[in-house]
C-alpha positions as CSV (number, residue, x, y, z in Angstrom):
1,M,70.6,103.6,93.2
2,P,71.9,100.0,93.7
3,D,72.9,98.7,97.1
4,P,76.4,99.0,98.2
5,S,78.3,95.8,97.5
6,P,79.2,93.8,101.3
7,L,82.7,94.5,100.8
8,S,81.7,98.8,101.1
9,R,79.7,98.1,104.3
10,L,82.4,96.1,106.5
11,D,84.6,98.0,108.6
12,L,87.7,96.7,107.6
13,N,89.4,97.7,110.8
14,L,87.9,94.7,112.2
15,L,90.6,92.9,110.3
16,V,93.2,94.5,112.3
17,S,91.3,93.2,115.6
18,L,90.8,89.9,114.1
19,D,94.4,89.6,113.4
20,A,95.4,90.1,116.9
21,L,92.6,87.7,118.3
22,L,93.7,85.2,116.1
23,T,97.2,85.5,117.1
24,E,97.2,85.9,120.7
25,R,93.9,83.8,121.3
26,S,92.6,86.3,124.4
27,V,90.9,89.6,124.4
28,T,93.1,90.5,126.9
29,R,96.2,90.0,125.2
30,A,94.8,91.3,121.9
31,A,93.9,94.7,123.7
32,E,97.3,95.2,124.9
33,R,98.9,94.6,121.8
34,L,96.8,96.9,119.8
35,H,96.9,99.7,122.6
36,L,93.1,99.5,122.7
37,S,90.9,99.0,126.2
38,Q,89.4,95.6,126.7
39,P,86.0,96.6,126.3
40,A,87.0,98.1,123.0
41,L,88.3,95.1,121.8
42,S,85.4,93.3,123.0
43,A,83.1,95.4,121.1
44,S,85.2,94.4,118.0
45,L,85.0,90.7,118.7
46,S,81.1,91.1,119.2
47,R,81.1,92.5,115.6
48,L,83.1,89.9,114.2
49,R,81.1,86.7,115.7
50,L,77.8,88.4,114.4
51,H,79.3,89.2,110.8
52,F,80.9,85.3,110.8
53,N,78.3,83.6,113.0
54,D,80.7,81.9,114.7
55,P,82.3,82.8,118.3
56,I,85.6,82.8,116.7
57,L,86.9,82.2,120.6
58,A,85.4,79.8,122.5
59,R,86.1,79.0,126.5
60,R,87.6,75.8,127.4
61,G,88.1,75.8,131.0
62,N,89.9,78.8,132.3
63,A,91.4,79.7,128.7
64,Y,90.3,80.3,124.9
65,E,90.6,78.0,122.2
66,L,90.1,79.4,118.3
67,T,87.5,77.7,116.8
68,P,87.6,75.7,113.3
69,L,86.6,78.7,111.3
70,A,88.7,80.7,113.4
71,L,92.1,78.2,112.8
72,R,91.2,78.5,108.9
73,L,91.3,82.4,109.0
74,I,94.6,82.7,110.3
75,D,96.3,82.4,106.9
76,H,93.6,84.6,105.1
77,T,93.7,87.2,107.7
78,S,97.5,87.8,107.7
79,T,98.0,87.7,103.9
80,T,95.0,90.0,103.7
81,L,96.6,92.8,106.3
82,E,100.0,92.1,104.5
83,S,98.8,93.3,101.0
84,A,96.5,96.3,102.4
85,R,99.9,97.4,104.1
86,R,101.8,97.3,100.6
87,V,98.7,99.0,98.8
88,F,99.2,102.0,101.4
89,E,102.7,101.9,101.4
90,S,102.8,102.3,97.4
91,Q,103.8,105.7,96.2
92,A,103.4,107.7,92.7
93,T,107.3,108.6,92.8
94,W,109.7,106.5,94.3
95,A,113.6,106.9,94.9
96,P,115.5,104.2,96.9
97,T,117.9,106.5,98.5
98,E,114.6,107.8,100.3
99,S,113.0,104.3,100.9
100,V,112.5,102.5,104.2
101,R,110.5,99.8,102.6
102,E,111.1,96.1,103.7
103,F,111.2,93.4,101.2
104,S,110.6,90.0,102.6
105,I,111.9,86.9,101.1
106,Y,111.4,83.2,101.4
107,G,114.5,81.0,100.7
108,S,116.7,78.5,102.4
109,D,120.1,78.7,104.4
110,Y,121.8,78.3,101.1
111,G,120.3,81.0,99.7
112,F,120.5,83.7,102.4
113,V,124.1,83.2,103.0
114,T,125.0,83.5,99.2
115,I,122.8,85.8,97.5
116,G,120.9,87.4,100.4
117,K,124.1,88.3,101.7
118,V,124.9,90.2,99.0
119,V,121.9,91.8,98.2
120,S,122.0,93.1,101.5
121,E,125.4,94.8,100.7
122,L,124.1,96.1,97.8
123,A,120.9,97.7,99.4
124,A,123.0,99.2,102.5
125,D,125.2,101.1,99.7
126,R,122.2,102.7,97.7
127,A,119.6,102.6,99.8
128,P,120.2,102.7,103.5
129,G,116.8,103.0,104.5
130,V,115.5,99.7,103.0
131,R,115.5,96.5,105.2
132,F,115.6,93.0,103.8
133,R,113.4,90.2,105.9
134,F,114.6,86.5,104.7
135,M,112.4,83.8,105.8
136,L,113.0,80.1,105.9
137,H,110.7,78.3,103.6
138,N,109.3,74.9,104.0
139,P,107.5,72.3,102.1
140,T,104.1,73.5,102.9
141,I,105.2,77.3,101.9
142,V,106.6,75.8,98.7
143,E,103.8,74.0,97.7
144,D,101.5,76.5,98.2
145,A,103.9,79.2,96.4
146,A,101.3,80.9,94.4
147,N,98.9,82.0,97.4
148,R,102.1,82.4,99.8
149,L,103.9,84.6,97.3
150,R,100.7,87.2,97.2
151,A,101.8,88.7,100.6
152,V,105.6,88.7,100.3
153,D,108.1,89.8,97.8
154,G,109.7,86.5,96.3
155,M,111.3,83.3,96.9
156,V,114.6,82.5,96.3
157,I,114.5,78.6,95.3
158,P,116.2,76.6,92.0
159,H,114.0,75.7,89.1
160,G,111.9,72.2,89.7
161,H,109.8,73.2,92.8
162,V,108.0,76.3,91.7
163,T,106.0,76.5,88.3
164,D,103.7,78.9,86.7
165,L,104.9,82.4,88.3
166,P,107.2,84.8,86.9
167,F,111.0,84.3,88.1
168,A,114.5,85.9,87.4
169,D,117.6,83.4,87.1
170,L,120.1,84.3,89.3
171,W,123.3,81.8,89.0
172,H,124.2,78.6,88.1
173,D,125.6,76.3,90.9
174,N,126.6,72.4,91.3
175,W,127.1,69.9,93.7
176,T,130.0,68.4,95.6
177,A,130.2,66.1,98.3
178,I,131.4,66.5,102.0
179,V,132.8,63.7,104.1
180,A,134.6,64.1,107.6
181,E,138.4,64.9,107.8
182,S,139.2,62.1,109.7
183,N,137.5,59.4,107.2
184,D,140.4,57.9,105.4
185,Q,138.1,55.2,103.8
186,I,137.2,57.8,100.9
187,G,139.9,59.4,99.2
188,D,139.2,62.4,96.7
189,E,136.4,60.9,94.8
190,L,133.8,59.0,95.6
191,T,133.0,55.8,93.9
192,M,129.3,54.3,93.2
193,A,130.1,51.6,95.6
194,E,130.8,54.0,98.4
195,M,127.8,55.8,97.8
196,D,125.6,53.1,98.2
197,S,127.7,51.7,101.4
198,M,128.2,55.2,103.4
199,P,125.7,56.4,105.6
200,W,124.1,59.7,104.1
201,V,123.0,63.1,105.8
202,M,120.1,64.3,103.6
203,T,118.7,67.5,103.4
204,F,114.8,68.2,102.6
205,Q,114.1,64.6,102.1
206,S,110.6,63.9,101.6
207,R,107.9,63.4,98.7
208,S,107.7,67.1,97.6
209,A,111.1,68.7,99.1
210,Y,114.3,67.1,97.9
211,T,117.6,68.0,96.2
212,S,118.0,67.5,92.5
213,A,121.6,65.7,93.3
214,A,119.8,63.6,96.0
215,R,117.2,62.7,93.2
216,Q,119.9,61.8,90.9
217,V,121.7,59.5,92.9
218,Q,118.5,57.4,93.1
219,Q,117.9,57.8,89.6
220,L,121.5,56.0,89.1
221,G,120.4,53.2,91.4
222,V,121.8,54.0,94.6
223,E,119.4,53.7,97.4
224,P,121.2,55.6,99.8
225,T,121.2,54.5,103.7
226,I,120.0,57.8,105.4
227,A,121.0,58.3,109.0
228,V,120.2,61.9,109.3
229,V,117.4,64.4,107.8
230,V,118.1,68.0,108.0
231,E,116.3,70.8,106.7
232,S,119.5,73.2,106.9
233,F,122.4,73.2,104.4
234,L,124.9,75.0,106.9
235,S,124.0,72.3,109.6
236,M,125.3,69.5,107.5
237,P,128.9,69.4,108.3
238,H,128.0,68.9,112.0
239,F,126.4,65.8,111.4
240,I,129.2,64.4,109.5
241,A,132.4,65.6,111.1
242,G,134.0,62.7,113.2
243,T,131.7,60.1,111.2
244,N,131.7,57.8,108.1
245,R,128.5,59.5,106.7
246,V,128.3,61.6,103.7
247,G,126.5,64.4,102.3
248,L,125.9,66.6,99.0
249,I,126.6,70.6,99.3
250,Q,126.2,73.0,96.4
251,S,129.6,74.4,95.4
252,A,128.7,78.2,96.2
253,L,128.2,77.2,99.9
254,A,131.3,74.8,100.2
255,P,134.2,77.4,101.1
256,L,131.5,78.6,104.0
257,V,131.0,74.5,105.1
258,L,134.7,73.5,104.7
259,K,135.9,76.7,106.9
260,S,133.6,75.6,109.9
261,G,136.4,72.3,109.9
262,G,136.0,68.7,110.5
263,V,134.8,67.9,106.7
264,R,136.4,67.8,103.4
265,A,134.9,68.0,99.7
266,V,135.2,65.3,97.6
267,A,134.5,64.8,94.0
268,L,131.1,62.9,92.9
269,P,131.6,59.7,90.6
270,F,129.0,61.2,88.0
271,E,128.2,64.5,86.5
272,A,125.2,66.4,88.5
273,T,122.6,68.2,87.2
274,P,123.6,71.7,87.4
275,L,121.2,74.1,89.9
276,V,119.4,77.0,88.2
277,N,118.5,79.5,91.0
278,A,115.8,81.7,90.5
279,L,113.7,84.6,92.3
280,W,110.1,83.9,92.1
281,W,107.2,86.5,92.7
282,H,103.5,86.8,92.3
283,P,102.4,88.6,89.1
284,A,100.7,91.5,91.5
285,H,104.3,92.4,92.2
286,S,105.4,92.5,88.6
287,T,104.5,96.3,87.8
288,D,105.7,97.5,91.0
289,P,108.7,100.0,90.5
290,E,109.9,99.3,94.0
291,H,110.1,95.6,93.3
292,A,111.6,95.8,90.0
293,W,114.1,97.6,91.7
294,M,114.8,94.7,94.2
295,R,114.8,92.4,91.3
296,A,117.3,94.1,89.5
297,L,119.1,93.9,92.5
298,F,118.8,90.1,93.1
299,V,120.2,89.7,89.4
300,E,123.3,91.9,89.9
301,A,123.9,89.9,93.0
302,G,123.3,87.1,90.8
303,R,126.2,87.8,88.8
304,I,128.4,88.2,91.8
305,V,127.7,84.7,93.4
306,E,128.2,83.1,90.0
307,Q,131.7,84.7,89.9
308,G,132.6,83.5,93.6
309,A,132.8,86.7,94.5
310,H,130.6,86.6,97.5
311,H,133.2,84.9,99.8
312,A,135.5,87.7,99.4
313,E,136.8,89.2,102.9
């Protein structure tokens, strides 16, 4: 009879202990989190140390620090636990009206207050026990989307940042500029000269994180003078109101931004490349009927956002 595989000899409950130890960085706090006695968790730590041939937690003075190996294990451990949870939450038959599943979605605040808002409203009416967790992405998450999406249900982001993954197109959008209401130097439309001379508030301005409109501005030969960089579209008007700065905002977000006051929308002097917003997910979720229901909900919500009905009171 062949020897059992290494995985079959492992106590997978140790993953729970490992996750708590990596998160709390303390045997005492990890034991409290898991509602275990300290000796019980110490025994788990001993087994983990033996398995990895590494102390995991190393004492530094009066505190403990994670070893280099433990730091590398943090993302792997949380991802594996989340995947295991999804395995055992799966059901042979599934009815939205009876489900209590939580769907976790990465995105920006732009995506959350547009399609995220509509999705949550549709779900509340059809599956009141279903919950959504909307989490802000960042450049690191986007660059590692193929791995990060194993542990979550999806990411709402325009085409151009994620490739080689399943997706569903949701809605198209355009760009508009915003300036301060008090800025009387600019009329109803920016000129190329004004774009070149005015200071800018930019979003996600880095090598791998950028907006298509900001990239297009540079391709037109304008090197904007950047006064502020923010990783939030909703916060942009607060950095423009009362100044001579200019920023770019998505048309679907403009009514919300203008409602906050202090800024007005002005036309761009060029035809900006439209956005195509999409929901992206890992192939492992493609055949999951619960996930398919969620994807259909996003597609329906995308049609509502496309029509501008997401701003209806």
